[in-house]
C-alpha positions as CSV (number, residue, x, y, z in Angstrom):
1,X,16.3,-13.7,-17.7
2,X,18.0,-11.3,-15.2
3,X,15.8,-8.5,-15.3
4,X,12.7,-10.5,-14.6
5,X,14.5,-12.1,-11.9
6,X,16.0,-8.9,-10.3
7,X,12.7,-7.2,-10.9
8,X,10.4,-10.6,-9.4
9,X,13.5,-9.8,-6.1
10,X,12.2,-6.0,-5.8
11,X,8.5,-7.1,-5.7
12,X,9.0,-9.4,-3.1
13,X,11.7,-7.3,-1.0
14,X,9.3,-4.5,-0.9
15,X,5.9,-6.4,0.2
16,X,7.5,-8.4,2.7
17,X,8.9,-7.5,5.8
18,X,7.6,-9.2,9.7
19,X,8.9,-5.7,11.0
20,X,6.7,-3.1,9.0
21,X,4.2,-3.1,12.1
22,X,7.0,-2.1,14.0
23,X,8.8,0.0,12.2
24,X,6.6,2.0,10.5
25,X,4.1,3.2,13.1
26,X,1.3,5.9,11.3
27,X,1.2,8.2,14.4
28,X,4.3,9.7,15.8
29,X,3.3,9.0,19.1
30,X,1.2,6.0,20.3
31,X,-1.5,8.7,21.6
32,X,-1.6,11.2,18.8
33,X,-3.5,11.6,15.9
34,X,-2.7,9.7,12.7
35,X,0.0,11.2,10.6
36,X,-0.6,11.3,6.6
37,X,3.0,11.9,6.5
38,X,4.4,9.1,8.0
39,X,1.5,6.7,5.6
40,X,2.9,8.5,2.7
41,X,6.4,6.7,3.9
42,X,4.2,3.2,4.0
43,X,2.7,3.6,0.9
44,X,5.8,5.0,-0.3
45,X,7.6,1.4,0.9
46,X,4.7,-1.1,0.6
47,X,2.4,0.4,-2.7
48,X,4.5,2.4,-4.7
49,X,6.8,0.3,-6.4
50,X,3.4,-1.3,-8.6
51,X,0.8,1.8,-8.0
52,X,3.7,4.6,-8.6
53,X,4.1,7.4,-5.4
54,X,0.6,9.2,-7.3
55,X,-1.3,5.6,-7.3
56,X,-1.1,5.6,-11.4
57,X,1.7,3.4,-12.2
58,X,0.3,0.3,-13.2
59,X,3.3,-1.8,-12.9
60,X,3.3,-5.7,-12.6
61,X,-0.9,-5.4,-13.6
62,X,-1.2,-2.9,-10.0
63,X,-4.8,-0.9,-10.8
64,X,-4.6,2.6,-11.6
65,X,-5.5,4.0,-7.5
66,X,-6.5,7.4,-9.1
67,X,-9.6,6.1,-10.9
68,X,-10.3,4.3,-9.1
69,X,-14.4,4.1,-7.7
70,X,-13.8,1.1,-4.6
71,X,-15.7,2.3,-1.2
72,X,-13.3,1.9,1.8
73,X,-14.2,-1.2,3.2
74,X,-13.4,-2.6,-0.9
75,X,-9.5,-0.9,-0.4
76,X,-9.5,-2.6,3.3
77,X,-10.3,-5.8,1.4
78,X,-7.9,-5.7,-1.1
79,X,-4.5,-5.1,1.0
80,X,-5.4,-7.4,3.6
81,X,-6.4,-10.3,1.5
82,X,-4.3,-9.2,-1.8
83,X,-5.5,-9.8,-5.2
84,X,-3.8,-10.8,-8.4
85,X,-0.3,-10.4,-8.5
86,X,-0.7,-7.7,-5.7
87,X,0.7,-9.9,-2.6
88,X,-1.5,-10.4,1.3
89,X,-0.6,-7.2,3.2
90,X,-2.6,-8.6,6.1
91,X,-0.2,-10.9,8.4
92,X,2.9,-7.6,7.2
93,X,0.7,-4.5,8.5
94,X,-1.4,-3.5,12.0
95,X,-5.0,-3.1,11.5
96,X,-4.5,0.7,11.6
97,X,-1.9,0.5,9.3
98,X,-4.2,-1.0,6.8
99,X,-6.2,1.9,7.5
100,X,-4.3,4.7,6.9
101,X,-3.4,3.2,3.5
102,X,-7.1,2.9,3.1
103,X,-7.2,6.0,3.7
104,X,-4.1,7.9,2.2
105,X,-5.3,5.5,-0.9
106,X,-8.7,7.1,-1.3
107,X,-7.2,10.2,-0.9
108,X,-4.6,10.0,-4.3
109,X,-8.2,9.4,-6.9
110,X,-9.0,11.7,-9.5
111,X,-12.4,9.8,-10.4
112,X,-15.2,10.4,-8.2
113,X,-17.0,7.2,-6.5
């Protein structure tokens, strides 16, 4: 029981955080290009616990992102609205952060859409 509570608390902590918009920019400078190294840090913070650092982990019902064939607009919708055990991130992340995460998730694929 203690293990379950601990896992739930870790999942909640990794999914929450109103400061995420400000703490984890996806650009090195305000007018610079999206920096995938910064996006990877955001992915590691918000997504890797369940999806894994390589996208293949399937913890807590998470989908294997390496096998996804969803188009980008669907990936973006899942990030924003959540699905199943994945919480919505539209109130935690900016549109730019969600868009950058969707682009990053697309790079994890081993399957061809």
